[in-house]
C-alpha positions as CSV (number, residue, x, y, z in Angstrom):
1,M,-10.2,41.8,30.9
2,A,-12.0,45.1,31.1
3,D,-8.7,46.8,32.1
4,P,-6.0,44.7,30.4
5,E,-2.4,45.1,31.5
6,Y,-1.0,44.2,28.1
7,A,-1.8,45.2,24.6
8,L,-0.6,42.9,21.8
9,Y,-0.4,44.1,18.2
10,Y,-0.3,41.4,15.6
11,W,-2.0,40.5,12.4
12,P,-5.6,39.6,13.3
13,E,-6.2,36.5,11.0
14,I,-3.1,34.4,11.6
15,Q,-1.2,32.8,14.5
16,G,2.2,33.7,13.1
17,R,4.9,34.9,15.4
18,G,2.4,36.6,17.7
19,E,1.2,33.2,18.8
20,F,4.4,32.7,20.9
21,V,3.4,35.8,22.9
22,R,-0.2,34.8,23.2
23,L,0.7,31.4,24.6
24,A,2.8,32.9,27.3
25,L,0.1,35.4,28.3
26,E,-2.5,32.6,28.3
27,E,-0.4,30.3,30.4
28,A,0.1,33.0,33.0
29,G,-3.6,34.1,32.9
30,A,-2.4,37.6,32.2
31,P,-5.1,40.1,31.2
32,Y,-4.4,41.3,27.6
33,V,-6.1,42.6,24.5
34,D,-5.3,41.4,21.0
35,V,-5.8,44.9,19.6
36,A,-6.1,44.2,15.9
37,R,-8.7,41.5,16.5
38,L,-11.0,44.2,18.0
39,P,-13.7,45.8,15.7
40,R,-12.5,48.8,13.8
41,S,-15.0,50.8,15.8
42,K,-13.0,50.0,18.9
43,G,-9.6,50.8,17.3
44,G,-8.9,47.3,16.0
45,G,-8.4,45.9,12.5
46,I,-5.2,45.9,10.4
47,E,-5.2,49.7,10.6
48,A,-4.2,49.3,14.3
49,I,-1.0,47.5,13.2
50,F,-0.1,50.3,10.8
51,R,-0.8,52.9,13.4
52,V,1.7,51.2,15.7
53,L,4.4,50.9,13.0
54,R,4.1,54.6,12.3
55,G,5.0,55.3,15.9
56,P,2.0,56.6,17.9
57,L,3.1,54.7,21.0
58,G,6.3,56.8,21.5
59,P,9.8,57.1,20.2
60,Q,10.4,53.3,20.1
61,L,9.4,52.7,16.5
62,P,8.9,48.9,15.9
63,F,10.0,47.4,12.6
64,A,7.3,44.8,12.4
65,P,4.7,43.0,14.6
66,P,4.4,41.4,17.1
67,V,4.5,44.5,19.3
68,L,3.6,44.5,23.0
69,R,2.6,47.6,25.0
70,A,2.7,47.5,28.8
71,G,2.0,51.0,30.1
72,K,4.8,53.2,28.8
73,V,6.9,50.3,27.7
74,V,6.8,49.2,24.0
75,V,8.6,46.1,23.0
76,A,8.9,44.4,19.5
77,Q,10.5,41.2,18.4
78,T,9.1,37.9,19.8
79,A,12.2,36.9,21.8
80,A,12.5,40.4,23.3
81,I,8.9,40.5,24.2
82,L,9.1,37.1,26.0
83,H,12.3,38.2,27.7
84,F,10.4,41.2,29.0
85,L,7.3,39.2,30.0
86,G,9.0,36.2,31.5
87,P,9.8,37.7,35.0
88,R,6.5,39.7,35.1
89,L,4.5,36.5,34.4
90,G,6.5,34.1,36.5
91,L,7.6,32.2,33.4
92,V,11.4,32.3,34.1
93,P,13.4,31.6,37.2
94,R,14.8,34.4,39.3
95,D,18.4,33.4,38.6
96,P,19.8,36.0,36.0
97,A,21.9,33.2,34.4
98,L,18.8,31.1,33.8
99,R,16.9,34.1,32.4
100,L,19.7,34.6,29.9
101,W,19.7,30.9,29.1
102,A,15.9,31.1,28.4
103,L,16.6,34.0,26.0
104,Q,19.2,32.0,24.2
105,L,16.8,29.1,23.8
106,Q,14.1,31.5,22.5
107,L,16.4,33.0,20.0
108,T,17.2,29.5,18.7
109,V,13.4,29.0,18.4
110,T,13.3,32.2,16.4
111,D,16.0,30.9,14.1
112,L,14.0,27.7,13.5
113,V,10.8,29.6,12.9
114,A,12.6,31.8,10.3
115,E,13.8,28.7,8.5
116,A,10.3,27.2,8.5
117,H,9.0,30.4,7.0
118,D,11.6,30.3,4.3
119,T,10.5,26.9,3.0
120,H,7.6,28.6,1.3
121,H,9.2,32.0,0.7
122,P,12.9,31.2,-0.1
123,I,13.5,34.0,-2.5
124,S,11.4,36.9,-1.3
125,V,8.5,37.7,1.0
126,D,7.3,40.0,-1.7
127,L,6.7,37.1,-4.1
128,T,3.9,34.6,-3.7
129,Y,4.6,31.0,-2.9
130,E,3.3,30.1,-6.4
131,A,6.0,32.3,-7.9
132,Q,8.8,30.4,-6.2
133,R,7.7,26.8,-6.1
134,P,10.8,25.2,-7.5
135,E,13.0,27.0,-5.0
136,S,10.5,26.1,-2.2
137,R,10.7,22.4,-3.0
138,R,14.5,22.5,-2.8
139,R,14.5,24.5,0.4
140,A,11.9,22.3,2.0
141,R,13.7,19.1,1.1
142,H,16.8,20.4,2.9
143,F,14.8,21.7,5.8
144,T,12.9,18.5,6.5
145,S,15.9,16.2,6.0
146,E,18.6,18.2,7.7
147,R,17.4,21.3,9.6
148,I,14.4,20.0,11.5
149,P,16.3,17.0,12.9
150,K,19.2,19.3,13.9
151,F,17.1,21.9,15.7
152,L,14.8,19.4,17.4
153,G,17.6,17.1,18.2
154,Y,19.3,20.0,20.0
155,F,16.1,20.8,22.0
156,E,15.9,17.1,22.9
157,R,19.3,17.3,24.4
158,V,18.4,20.5,26.2
159,L,15.5,18.6,27.9
160,E,17.7,15.7,28.7
161,A,20.3,18.0,30.3
162,A,17.6,19.8,32.3
163,D,16.7,16.5,34.0
164,G,13.1,17.7,34.4
165,R,9.8,17.9,32.6
166,F,10.6,21.3,31.1
167,A,13.4,23.1,29.3
168,L,14.6,25.0,32.4
169,G,14.0,22.2,34.9
170,K,10.9,21.5,37.0
171,R,8.8,24.6,36.3
172,V,7.2,25.7,33.0
173,S,8.6,28.7,31.2
174,Y,7.9,30.6,28.1
175,V,10.5,28.4,26.3
176,D,8.2,25.5,26.9
177,T,5.1,27.2,25.5
178,S,7.2,28.2,22.5
179,L,8.5,24.7,22.0
180,F,4.9,23.5,22.1
181,Q,4.0,25.9,19.3
182,V,7.0,24.8,17.2
183,M,6.0,21.2,17.5
184,E,2.4,22.0,16.6
185,G,3.5,24.2,13.6
186,L,5.9,21.6,12.2
187,R,3.3,18.8,12.6
188,Y,0.9,20.9,10.6
189,A,3.4,21.9,7.9
190,F,5.3,18.7,7.6
191,P,3.3,15.8,9.0
192,H,5.1,12.9,7.3
193,S,8.6,14.2,8.2
194,M,7.5,14.9,11.8
195,G,5.9,11.5,12.1
196,A,9.2,9.8,11.1
197,L,11.2,12.0,13.5
198,E,9.1,12.0,16.6
199,P,10.1,8.5,17.9
200,R,13.6,10.0,18.2
201,I,12.6,13.1,20.1
202,R,10.4,11.6,22.8
203,R,11.2,14.2,25.5
204,L,10.2,17.0,23.2
205,A,7.0,15.2,22.2
206,A,6.2,14.6,25.8
207,L,6.8,18.3,26.6
208,A,4.5,19.4,23.9
209,E,1.7,17.1,25.3
210,S,2.4,18.3,28.8
211,V,2.0,22.0,27.7
212,R,-1.2,21.1,25.7
213,T,-2.9,19.7,28.8
214,R,-2.1,22.6,31.2
215,P,-5.4,24.0,32.3
216,R,-5.1,27.5,30.9
217,I,-3.5,26.4,27.7
218,A,-6.1,23.7,27.2
219,A,-8.9,26.3,27.7
220,Y,-7.2,28.6,25.2
221,L,-6.8,25.9,22.6
222,A,-10.5,25.1,22.9
223,S,-11.5,28.7,22.6
224,P,-12.1,31.0,19.5
225,R,-9.0,33.0,20.6
226,R,-6.8,30.2,19.2
227,L,-6.7,30.8,15.5
228,P,-6.2,27.7,13.2
229,F,-3.1,27.1,11.2
230,S,-3.4,28.1,7.6
231,T,-1.5,28.7,4.4
232,D,-1.3,32.4,5.3
233,G,0.9,31.9,8.4
234,V,4.5,31.1,9.3
235,F,3.9,27.3,9.3
236,R,2.2,26.3,6.1
237,H,1.2,22.9,4.8
238,Y,1.9,22.4,1.1
239,P,1.9,18.6,0.4
240,M,4.4,19.0,-2.5
241,L,7.0,20.4,0.0
242,E,7.2,17.2,2.0
243,A,10.5,15.5,1.5
244,S,10.3,12.1,-0.2
245,S,12.7,10.5,2.3
246,A,12.6,10.3,6.1
247,P,14.7,12.7,8.1
248,T,18.1,11.8,9.2
249,R,18.9,11.2,12.9
250,P,19.0,14.3,15.1
251,G,22.4,16.0,14.4
252,R,24.7,18.3,16.2
253,E,25.5,21.9,15.3
């Protein structure tokens, strides 16, 4: 990785939304540098993020990380980054229609991740979790009983329709690595709710385990590059936010 092809800019101490990009890069074995995790003496640290947000990479001024640089190309927003990387990394089929389908699925993942985040910050990201606990309890109750089953039930049907091991058929894609991360994050944040639901989403659970054991992903998960989940990231475990009742059956939008 002395001469990485990709530079990823994301907060250095959390998985967050940047992890969806990391997993795709790791699965492909692509050389990249996680810039903010470098020492400050080498241009890393949180300061690297703010330098990017102020536009030193060119006229494409990103709103927030993750941001990916590939030569002169600068891309922000997780789904857009993966849509850009997919063909380059061999993580989407050549068929334009399937590439568009992969983007649609990734955007649905993005919606789910946003709702997971809002269980602990339902009022404002500028307020601490402690300042909005009553609202968080109410939001989490609805999320675990209604929204998780609806989203994961949808992805279960996607896998069933694909008639293969993966979301797009017989070959792994960035959608699959993203679904793995969603399952891991929800298991961490809402273990009781997920434990009750998983017998009804067996294809999705099997997909997550299949991705976990892929050689490059397994090596990444066992390495220091894989940061742990924590109460600073998108997926957070607060026991009081677990719903008291089991989730309903997977629903339809």
